[in-house]
MARNU-651750 format. One record per residue (C-alpha): residue in three letters; z negated, y, x negated. Coordinates in Angstrom, 1 decimal. Layout:
<r:Ala; pz:Z; py:Y; px:X> .
...
# end
This chain:
<r:Met; pz:-18.1; py:4.5; px:5.8> .
<r:Ala; pz:-14.5; py:3.3; px:6.5> .
<r:Arg; pz:-12.4; py:2.1; px:3.7> .
<r:Met; pz:-9.4; py:3.7; px:3.4> .
<r:Ala; pz:-5.7; py:2.7; px:3.1> .
<r:Leu; pz:-2.7; py:4.5; px:1.9> .
<r:Leu; pz:0.5; py:3.3; px:3.5> .
<r:Val; pz:3.9; py:4.7; px:1.9> .
<r:Val; pz:6.6; py:3.7; px:4.1> .
<r:Asp; pz:9.8; py:5.4; px:5.5> .
<r:Asp; pz:10.5; py:3.5; px:8.8> .
<r:Ser; pz:8.7; py:4.7; px:11.8> .
<r:Asp; pz:8.3; py:1.5; px:13.4> .
<r:Leu; pz:7.3; py:-0.5; px:10.2> .
<r:Cys; pz:4.7; py:2.6; px:9.7> .
<r:Arg; pz:3.3; py:2.2; px:13.2> .
<r:Ala; pz:3.1; py:-1.7; px:13.0> .
<r:Tyr; pz:1.3; py:-1.7; px:9.5> .
<r:Trp; pz:-1.0; py:1.2; px:10.6> .
<r:Glu; pz:-1.9; py:-0.8; px:13.8> .
<r:Thr; pz:-3.0; py:-3.8; px:11.5> .
<r:Leu; pz:-4.5; py:-1.8; px:8.9> .
<r:Glu; pz:-6.8; py:-0.3; px:11.4> .
<r:Arg; pz:-7.8; py:-3.4; px:13.1> .
<r:Glu; pz:-9.1; py:-4.7; px:9.9> .
<r:Gly; pz:-11.4; py:-1.6; px:9.8> .
<r:Tyr; pz:-9.1; py:0.5; px:7.6> .
<r:Arg; pz:-8.9; py:4.6; px:8.0> .
<r:Val; pz:-5.1; py:5.1; px:7.3> .
<r:Leu; pz:-3.3; py:7.7; px:5.8> .
<r:Ser; pz:0.6; py:7.6; px:5.5> .
<r:Ala; pz:3.2; py:8.9; px:3.4> .
<r:Ser; pz:7.3; py:8.3; px:4.3> .
<r:Gly; pz:8.4; py:9.3; px:0.5> .
<r:Ser; pz:7.1; py:8.9; px:-3.3> .
<r:Gly; pz:6.4; py:12.7; px:-3.3> .
<r:Glu; pz:4.1; py:12.7; px:-0.5> .
<r:Ala; pz:2.3; py:9.8; px:-1.5> .
<r:Leu; pz:1.7; py:11.2; px:-5.1> .
<r:Arg; pz:0.2; py:14.4; px:-3.4> .
<r:Thr; pz:-1.8; py:12.4; px:-1.4> .
<r:Leu; pz:-3.3; py:10.4; px:-4.3> .
<r:Arg; pz:-4.2; py:14.0; px:-5.7> .
<r:Val; pz:-6.5; py:14.4; px:-2.8> .
<r:His; pz:-7.6; py:10.8; px:-1.7> .
<r:Leu; pz:-8.5; py:7.9; px:-3.5> .
<r:Pro; pz:-8.1; py:5.1; px:-1.2> .
<r:Asp; pz:-9.3; py:1.5; px:-1.5> .
<r:Val; pz:-5.5; py:-0.1; px:-1.4> .
<r:Val; pz:-2.4; py:1.4; px:-1.4> .
<r:Val; pz:0.5; py:-0.6; px:0.3> .
<r:Val; pz:4.4; py:0.3; px:-0.3> .
<r:Ile; pz:6.8; py:-0.6; px:1.9> .
<r:Leu; pz:9.6; py:1.9; px:0.4> .
<r:Asp; pz:12.1; py:0.6; px:-2.1> .
<r:Glu; pz:12.2; py:3.3; px:-4.7> .
<r:Ala; pz:12.7; py:2.3; px:-8.3> .
<r:Gly; pz:9.5; py:3.0; px:-10.2> .
<r:Leu; pz:7.5; py:4.2; px:-7.3> .
<r:Val; pz:4.5; py:1.5; px:-8.0> .
<r:Ser; pz:4.7; py:2.5; px:-11.6> .
<r:Arg; pz:4.3; py:6.3; px:-10.7> .
<r:Leu; pz:1.6; py:5.8; px:-8.3> .
<r:His; pz:-0.6; py:3.7; px:-11.2> .
<r:Gln; pz:0.0; py:6.6; px:-13.5> .
<r:Glu; pz:-1.1; py:9.1; px:-10.8> .
<r:Val; pz:-4.6; py:7.6; px:-10.1> .
<r:Gly; pz:-5.1; py:7.4; px:-13.8> .
<r:Pro; pz:-8.2; py:5.6; px:-14.7> .
<r:His; pz:-9.1; py:4.6; px:-11.0> .
<r:Arg; pz:-8.3; py:1.3; px:-10.2> .
<r:Ile; pz:-6.7; py:1.2; px:-6.8> .
<r:Pro; pz:-4.8; py:-2.2; px:-5.8> .
<r:Ile; pz:-1.3; py:-1.8; px:-5.0> .
<r:Val; pz:0.5; py:-4.1; px:-2.5> .
<r:Glu; pz:4.4; py:-4.0; px:-2.5> .
<r:Val; pz:6.2; py:-5.4; px:0.5> .
<r:Thr; pz:9.6; py:-6.1; px:0.1> .
<r:Pro; pz:12.3; py:-7.6; px:1.9> .
<r:Arg; pz:13.7; py:-9.1; px:-1.4> .
<r:Thr; pz:12.7; py:-12.6; px:-3.2> .
<r:Gly; pz:12.4; py:-13.4; px:-6.4> .
<r:Val; pz:11.3; py:-10.0; px:-7.5> .
<r:Ser; pz:8.7; py:-10.0; px:-10.3> .
<r:Arg; pz:5.1; py:-9.4; px:-9.2> .
<r:Arg; pz:3.6; py:-5.9; px:-9.5> .
<r:Glu; pz:-0.1; py:-6.6; px:-8.2> .
<r:Ser; pz:0.8; py:-8.4; px:-5.2> .
<r:Leu; pz:4.0; py:-8.8; px:-3.5> .
<r:Leu; pz:4.7; py:-9.7; px:-0.3> .
<r:Thr; pz:8.0; py:-10.6; px:1.6> .
<r:Arg; pz:8.8; py:-10.1; px:5.0> .
<r:Pro; pz:7.8; py:-11.3; px:7.6> .
<r:Trp; pz:4.5; py:-10.1; px:6.8> .
<r:Arg; pz:1.9; py:-9.9; px:10.0> .
<r:Asn; pz:-0.6; py:-12.8; px:8.9> .
<r:Ala; pz:-0.2; py:-12.2; px:5.3> .
<r:Val; pz:-0.6; py:-8.4; px:4.8> .
<r:Arg; pz:-4.2; py:-8.7; px:5.8> .
<r:Gln; pz:-5.0; py:-11.3; px:3.7> .
<r:Leu; pz:-3.4; py:-9.6; px:0.7> .
<r:Val; pz:-4.9; py:-6.5; px:1.3> .
<r:Glu; pz:-8.4; py:-8.0; px:1.5> .
<r:Glu; pz:-7.8; py:-9.8; px:-1.7> .
<r:Ala; pz:-6.7; py:-7.2; px:-3.5> .
<r:Val; pz:-9.4; py:-4.6; px:-2.5> .
<r:Arg; pz:-12.0; py:-7.5; px:-3.6> .
<r:Asp; pz:-10.4; py:-8.4; px:-7.0> .
<r:Ala; pz:-10.6; py:-4.3; px:-7.8> .
<r:Ser; pz:-14.6; py:-4.1; px:-6.8> .
# end
């Protein structure tokens, strides 16, 4: 059974690029274009990892609250530097680093 990733991004070009990268790594990818859709998706599916590319205050905290006792790693991608680390924080450009961070996050959660 393929591992599952939830991709939270509101930019269609970024969504496509990350989707393709995660699919090449063997993930079945679900996407959400905003926080509401991401939270609704988490109520139905428990992905192996969540990749957030959406600069919305409090989103990562709300995602953690939604998954409750389930330990799902969250990788947050941001264009900013110097932001405090959540679980994993990745600054753009990302292509090679995203695969490594996602794999580390999933491995550490196991």
